[in-house]
C-alpha positions as CSV (number, residue, x, y, z in Angstrom):
1,M,-2.0,1.0,20.5
2,L,-4.8,0.8,17.9
3,K,-8.4,1.9,18.1
4,F,-10.8,1.6,15.1
5,E,-14.1,3.3,15.0
6,L,-16.6,2.3,12.4
7,L,-18.4,5.6,11.6
8,T,-20.8,4.6,8.8
9,T,-21.5,1.9,6.2
10,D,-22.9,1.9,2.7
11,T,-25.9,-0.4,2.5
12,P,-25.9,-1.1,-1.2
13,S,-22.2,-2.1,-1.1
14,H,-19.7,-3.2,1.6
15,A,-18.1,0.3,1.7
16,R,-17.3,1.8,5.2
17,R,-16.1,5.0,6.7
18,G,-13.9,4.7,9.7
19,R,-11.3,6.3,12.0
20,L,-8.1,4.6,13.0
21,T,-6.2,5.9,16.1
22,L,-2.5,4.9,16.3
23,N,0.4,5.9,18.5
24,H,1.5,8.6,16.1
25,G,-1.9,10.0,15.1
26,V,-5.3,9.5,13.7
27,V,-6.0,8.1,10.2
28,E,-9.4,8.7,8.5
29,T,-10.4,5.7,6.4
30,P,-10.7,4.7,3.6
31,I,-7.2,5.8,3.0
32,F,-4.4,5.4,0.5
33,M,-0.9,5.1,2.0
34,P,2.1,6.3,-0.1
35,V,5.0,3.8,-0.2
36,G,8.3,4.8,1.2
37,T,10.4,1.7,0.6
38,Y,13.8,3.0,1.8
39,G,12.5,5.5,4.3
40,T,11.4,8.0,1.6
41,V,8.5,8.3,-0.7
42,K,10.5,8.7,-4.0
43,G,10.7,12.2,-5.3
44,V,8.6,13.8,-2.6
45,T,9.6,15.6,0.6
46,P,7.9,14.9,3.9
47,R,6.7,18.5,3.9
48,S,5.0,18.0,0.5
49,L,3.4,14.8,1.8
50,E,1.9,16.6,4.7
51,E,0.7,19.4,2.5
52,M,-1.1,17.0,0.2
53,G,-2.8,15.3,3.1
54,A,-0.9,12.0,3.6
55,Q,-2.0,10.6,6.9
56,I,0.2,7.4,7.0
57,I,3.1,6.1,4.9
58,L,4.8,2.8,4.5
59,G,8.3,1.6,5.1
60,N,9.9,-1.6,4.0
61,T,11.3,-3.9,6.7
62,F,13.4,-6.0,4.3
63,H,15.2,-3.0,2.6
64,L,15.7,-1.0,5.8
65,W,17.2,-4.2,7.4
66,M,19.7,-4.3,4.5
67,R,20.4,-0.5,4.7
68,P,21.0,1.3,6.9
69,G,20.5,-1.6,9.3
70,Q,19.1,-2.1,12.8
71,D,22.0,-0.4,14.6
72,V,21.3,2.9,12.9
73,M,17.6,2.7,13.4
74,Q,18.2,1.9,17.1
75,Q,20.3,5.0,17.4
76,F,17.5,7.2,16.0
77,G,14.8,5.5,18.1
78,G,13.0,4.2,15.0
79,L,11.9,5.2,11.5
80,H,9.9,8.3,12.5
81,A,12.9,10.3,13.7
82,F,15.2,8.9,11.0
83,E,13.1,10.1,8.1
84,N,11.6,13.1,9.9
85,W,8.0,11.9,9.7
86,S,5.8,12.5,12.8
87,K,2.6,10.8,11.6
88,P,1.9,7.0,11.5
89,I,4.0,4.5,9.6
90,L,3.1,1.0,8.5
91,T,5.9,-1.5,7.8
92,D,5.6,-4.6,5.7
93,S,7.1,-7.8,7.0
94,G,9.6,-8.6,4.2
95,G,7.5,-11.4,2.9
96,F,6.9,-9.8,-0.5
97,Q,10.5,-9.0,-1.0
98,V,11.4,-12.6,-0.1
99,W,8.9,-13.7,-2.8
100,S,10.5,-11.4,-5.3
101,L,13.9,-13.0,-4.8
102,G,12.7,-16.1,-6.6
103,E,15.3,-18.8,-6.7
104,M,17.8,-16.8,-4.7
105,R,16.0,-17.8,-1.5
106,K,15.2,-21.1,0.2
107,I,12.1,-21.3,2.3
108,S,11.7,-23.7,5.2
109,E,9.5,-24.1,8.3
110,E,12.0,-22.0,10.3
111,G,12.2,-19.1,7.9
112,V,13.9,-18.0,4.7
113,R,17.6,-18.2,3.9
114,F,19.0,-16.0,1.1
115,S,21.9,-13.9,0.0
116,S,21.7,-10.2,0.5
117,P,21.0,-8.4,-2.8
118,V,23.2,-5.6,-1.5
119,N,26.5,-7.3,-0.6
120,G,25.9,-11.1,-0.9
121,D,25.9,-11.8,2.9
122,K,24.1,-15.0,3.9
123,L,21.0,-14.0,5.8
124,F,18.2,-15.8,7.6
125,L,14.8,-14.0,8.0
126,T,12.3,-15.6,10.3
127,P,9.0,-14.5,11.9
128,E,10.9,-13.6,15.0
129,V,13.6,-11.6,13.2
130,S,10.9,-9.7,11.3
131,M,9.2,-8.7,14.6
132,Q,12.5,-7.7,16.1
133,I,13.3,-5.4,13.1
134,Q,9.9,-3.8,13.1
135,T,10.1,-3.3,16.8
136,V,13.3,-1.3,16.3
137,L,11.6,0.6,13.5
138,N,8.8,1.5,15.9
139,S,6.2,1.4,13.1
140,D,2.6,2.0,14.2
141,I,1.4,-1.0,12.3
142,V,3.5,-4.1,12.1
143,M,2.8,-6.8,9.5
144,Q,3.2,-10.5,10.3
145,F,5.9,-12.3,8.4
146,D,4.2,-14.4,5.7
147,E,5.0,-16.2,2.5
148,C,3.5,-14.4,-0.5
149,T,1.8,-17.2,-2.5
150,P,2.8,-16.9,-6.2
151,Y,0.3,-16.9,-9.0
152,E,2.6,-19.1,-11.0
153,T,6.1,-20.6,-10.8
154,K,8.2,-21.2,-13.9
155,G,5.2,-20.6,-16.1
156,K,3.0,-23.1,-14.3
157,L,0.0,-22.0,-12.3
158,T,0.2,-22.6,-8.5
159,T,-2.0,-25.6,-7.6
160,E,-4.4,-25.7,-4.8
161,R,-2.1,-28.1,-2.9
162,E,0.8,-25.7,-3.3
163,A,-1.3,-22.7,-2.2
164,R,-2.6,-24.6,0.8
165,Y,1.0,-25.4,1.9
166,S,2.0,-21.8,1.6
167,M,-1.2,-20.6,3.4
168,E,-0.7,-22.9,6.3
169,L,3.0,-22.0,6.6
170,S,1.9,-18.3,6.8
171,R,-0.7,-19.2,9.4
172,R,1.9,-20.9,11.6
173,W,4.3,-18.0,11.1
174,A,1.5,-15.6,12.2
175,Q,1.3,-17.4,15.6
176,R,5.1,-17.2,16.0
177,C,4.9,-13.4,15.1
178,I,2.3,-12.9,17.9
179,T,4.5,-14.8,20.4
180,E,7.6,-12.7,19.6
181,F,5.7,-9.4,19.3
182,D,4.3,-10.0,22.8
183,R,7.7,-11.0,24.2
184,L,9.2,-7.8,22.8
185,Q,6.4,-5.8,24.5
186,N,5.9,-3.9,21.3
187,P,3.4,-1.1,22.0
188,N,2.1,-0.9,18.5
189,A,-0.4,-3.0,16.5
190,L,0.3,-6.3,14.7
191,F,-1.8,-7.2,11.6
192,G,-2.3,-10.6,10.2
193,I,-2.3,-11.4,6.5
194,V,-4.9,-13.5,4.7
195,Q,-3.3,-15.8,2.1
196,G,-4.6,-18.6,-0.1
197,G,-3.8,-17.6,-3.6
198,M,-6.7,-17.6,-6.1
199,F,-8.6,-20.2,-4.1
200,E,-11.6,-18.8,-2.3
201,N,-11.9,-21.8,0.1
202,L,-8.3,-21.4,1.2
203,R,-8.8,-17.7,1.7
204,E,-11.7,-18.5,4.0
205,E,-9.6,-21.0,6.0
206,S,-6.8,-18.5,6.3
207,L,-9.2,-15.8,7.4
208,A,-10.9,-18.0,10.0
209,A,-7.6,-19.0,11.5
210,L,-6.4,-15.4,11.8
211,V,-9.6,-14.2,13.3
212,E,-9.2,-16.8,16.0
213,M,-5.9,-15.1,16.9
214,D,-7.9,-11.9,17.5
215,L,-5.4,-9.5,16.0
216,P,-5.9,-5.7,16.0
217,G,-6.3,-5.6,12.1
218,Y,-6.1,-7.8,9.0
219,A,-4.7,-7.6,5.5
220,V,-5.4,-9.4,2.3
221,G,-2.1,-10.3,0.7
222,G,-1.0,-12.3,-2.3
223,V,-2.8,-10.2,-4.9
224,S,-1.1,-8.1,-7.6
225,V,1.5,-10.9,-7.9
226,G,1.2,-11.4,-11.6
227,E,-2.4,-12.7,-11.8
228,P,-4.8,-11.5,-14.5
229,K,-6.9,-8.5,-13.5
230,D,-10.2,-10.4,-13.3
231,E,-8.6,-12.9,-10.9
232,M,-7.5,-10.1,-8.6
233,L,-10.9,-8.5,-8.7
234,R,-12.5,-11.8,-7.9
235,I,-10.5,-12.2,-4.7
236,M,-11.0,-8.6,-3.9
237,A,-14.8,-9.0,-4.1
238,H,-14.7,-12.3,-2.1
239,T,-12.4,-11.7,0.9
240,P,-12.3,-8.3,2.5
241,H,-16.0,-8.0,3.6
242,L,-15.6,-11.4,5.4
243,L,-13.1,-9.9,7.8
244,P,-14.3,-8.7,11.2
245,A,-16.4,-5.5,10.8
246,R,-14.9,-3.8,13.9
247,K,-11.3,-4.1,12.7
248,P,-9.4,-2.3,9.9
249,R,-9.0,-4.1,6.6
250,Y,-6.0,-3.6,4.4
251,L,-5.6,-4.7,0.7
252,M,-1.9,-4.9,0.1
253,G,-0.2,-3.6,-3.1
254,V,-3.4,-2.4,-4.9
255,G,-3.6,-0.5,-7.2
256,T,-5.1,1.8,-9.9
257,P,-7.7,4.5,-9.1
258,E,-10.4,2.1,-10.3
259,D,-9.0,-0.6,-8.0
260,L,-9.2,1.7,-5.0
261,V,-12.8,2.7,-5.6
262,E,-13.9,-0.9,-6.2
263,G,-11.9,-2.0,-3.2
264,V,-13.8,0.4,-1.0
265,A,-17.0,-1.0,-2.4
266,C,-15.7,-4.5,-1.4
267,G,-15.1,-3.3,2.2
268,V,-11.4,-2.3,2.2
269,D,-10.2,0.5,4.5
270,M,-6.6,0.8,3.6
271,F,-4.6,0.6,0.4
272,D,-1.0,1.0,-0.7
273,C,0.7,0.9,-4.1
274,V,3.9,2.1,-5.8
275,M,2.0,3.1,-8.9
276,P,1.6,6.8,-8.3
277,T,5.4,7.4,-8.0
278,R,6.6,4.6,-10.2
279,N,4.3,5.6,-13.1
280,A,5.3,9.3,-12.4
281,R,8.9,8.4,-13.2
282,N,7.8,7.0,-16.5
283,G,5.7,10.0,-17.6
284,H,2.4,8.5,-16.7
285,W,0.0,10.8,-15.0
286,F,-3.3,9.9,-13.3
287,T,-6.2,12.5,-13.6
288,R,-9.9,12.7,-12.9
289,F,-10.5,12.2,-16.6
290,G,-8.3,9.2,-17.3
291,D,-4.5,8.7,-17.6
292,L,-2.2,11.0,-19.5
293,K,1.2,10.1,-21.1
294,I,3.2,13.3,-21.0
295,R,5.7,12.0,-23.5
296,N,3.1,12.2,-26.3
297,A,4.1,14.8,-28.9
298,R,0.6,16.4,-28.7
299,H,1.5,18.0,-25.4
300,K,4.6,19.8,-26.8
301,A,2.9,23.2,-27.0
302,D,-0.1,22.7,-24.7
303,A,-0.5,25.5,-22.2
304,R,-3.0,23.7,-20.0
305,P,-2.1,22.0,-16.8
306,V,-2.3,18.2,-16.7
307,D,-5.7,18.3,-14.8
308,E,-7.6,21.6,-14.7
309,T,-9.7,20.3,-11.8
310,C,-6.7,19.5,-9.6
311,S,-5.5,21.7,-6.8
312,C,-2.0,20.2,-6.4
313,Y,1.2,22.3,-6.6
314,T,2.0,20.9,-10.0
315,C,-1.4,21.8,-11.5
316,A,-2.4,24.9,-9.5
317,G,0.8,26.2,-8.1
318,A,1.4,27.5,-4.6
319,G,-1.8,29.0,-3.2
320,G,-3.5,28.5,-6.6
321,S,-1.2,31.0,-8.3
322,G,-0.9,28.9,-11.4
323,G,0.9,25.7,-12.0
324,F,3.0,24.1,-14.8
325,S,1.9,23.6,-18.4
326,R,1.7,20.3,-20.1
327,A,4.3,21.8,-22.6
328,Y,6.8,22.4,-19.8
329,L,6.2,19.0,-18.2
330,H,6.6,17.4,-21.7
331,H,9.9,19.4,-22.1
332,L,11.2,18.2,-18.7
333,D,10.4,14.6,-19.6
334,R,12.0,14.7,-23.0
335,C,15.2,16.3,-21.5
336,G,15.4,13.8,-18.6
337,E,15.3,16.6,-16.0
338,M,14.6,15.3,-12.5
339,L,12.1,18.0,-11.8
340,G,9.7,16.2,-14.2
341,P,9.2,13.0,-12.2
342,M,9.2,15.0,-9.0
343,L,6.3,17.2,-10.2
344,A,4.5,14.1,-11.6
345,S,4.9,12.3,-8.2
346,I,3.4,15.2,-6.4
347,H,0.5,15.3,-8.7
348,N,-0.2,11.5,-8.8
349,L,0.0,11.2,-5.0
350,H,-2.2,14.2,-4.6
351,Y,-4.7,12.7,-7.0
352,Y,-4.8,9.4,-5.1
353,L,-5.1,11.1,-1.7
354,N,-7.8,13.5,-2.9
355,L,-9.7,10.6,-4.5
356,M,-9.8,9.0,-1.0
357,R,-11.0,12.3,0.5
358,E,-13.8,12.4,-2.0
359,V,-14.7,8.8,-1.2
360,R,-14.9,9.6,2.5
361,A,-17.0,12.7,1.8
362,A,-19.4,10.6,-0.3
363,L,-19.7,8.0,2.4
364,D,-20.3,10.7,5.0
365,A,-23.1,12.1,2.8
366,G,-24.6,8.7,2.0
367,R,-23.9,9.2,-1.7
368,F,-21.2,6.6,-2.4
369,A,-23.2,4.9,-5.2
370,E,-23.6,8.2,-7.0
371,F,-19.9,9.1,-6.5
372,R,-18.8,5.7,-7.8
373,A,-20.9,6.0,-11.0
374,Q,-19.7,9.6,-11.6
375,F,-16.1,8.5,-11.0
376,K,-16.4,5.7,-13.6
377,A,-17.9,8.2,-16.1
378,D,-15.2,10.8,-15.6
379,R,-12.3,8.3,-15.9
380,A,-13.8,6.9,-19.1
381,R,-14.2,10.3,-20.6
382,G,-10.5,10.7,-21.3
383,V,-8.1,13.6,-20.8
């Protein structure tokens, strides 16, 4: 089940405010979705995710197929019960992970053959198998199986001819996904994925074909795959607002706080990215006033929190009772204590989720342009 309500739009841009109703709850958009690759958002408990306002999280079809496997997921009735998360879940199809395997996989019309990175088993992932796995996972949003068109291969830029072949393969796979999804009587929502590489004409062809299939929602894939930032921004500005206005739009794997705000301006409703937690594990903190590297020696005796405007547990403590100093967080990082990346993950995810709350409030108030300008000024100011 999926219902999308378009609540308001921003006339100077393509920004929109919406509400997405799924089988496991309601999601207010625009929204950032924390990534839980193996059935967990790294370093953060489900309770913490709820407290910071996460409305929907991701799971990874490919990795959950490898471990713990479909039999275990079937036993638990899906991913929600297995990871103790009652709110909506989106699962990707496995296409990106197949892309990341590089020469370890062989792609054909039927699907992808590869050796398991876990134990070396010979495996065959097809559109049908992806739908079967995601049906067992019982994710609220199921992504079609696609080929993620690379930006370059062996140092050579992907040609338009190569990108067209990849895009058309994904289009045919989308139809096979629909057929299998319907055969399985999956009660959730299947999204299509627009491909086409860095070629706008191919993006438009892919988009038109998927819109003809009349899916409940659509994603823009094949960005953040090694292309220069200006190329990603060009596709982000070109494609999302061309998708149907009355259906949710998802930009896959993007990105920085700046990417999120600009993505909203381009008409995107849903985002995901590993950056908040991955960067946290490397001492990189996102704040209202720019990014902070906690390993820098200047933080060694700094009693201030990372972000004095932040209300997360790390910065403000429980109930605003006082959080952790930059000095202490610097100490944890230098000592390799696991509490350091945990506190950083809590803060970074809270920052991303709160940024989206502020975006939604600005859209509700008809002040998105002012918010966008202030956001840019604040981030440029520096910590």
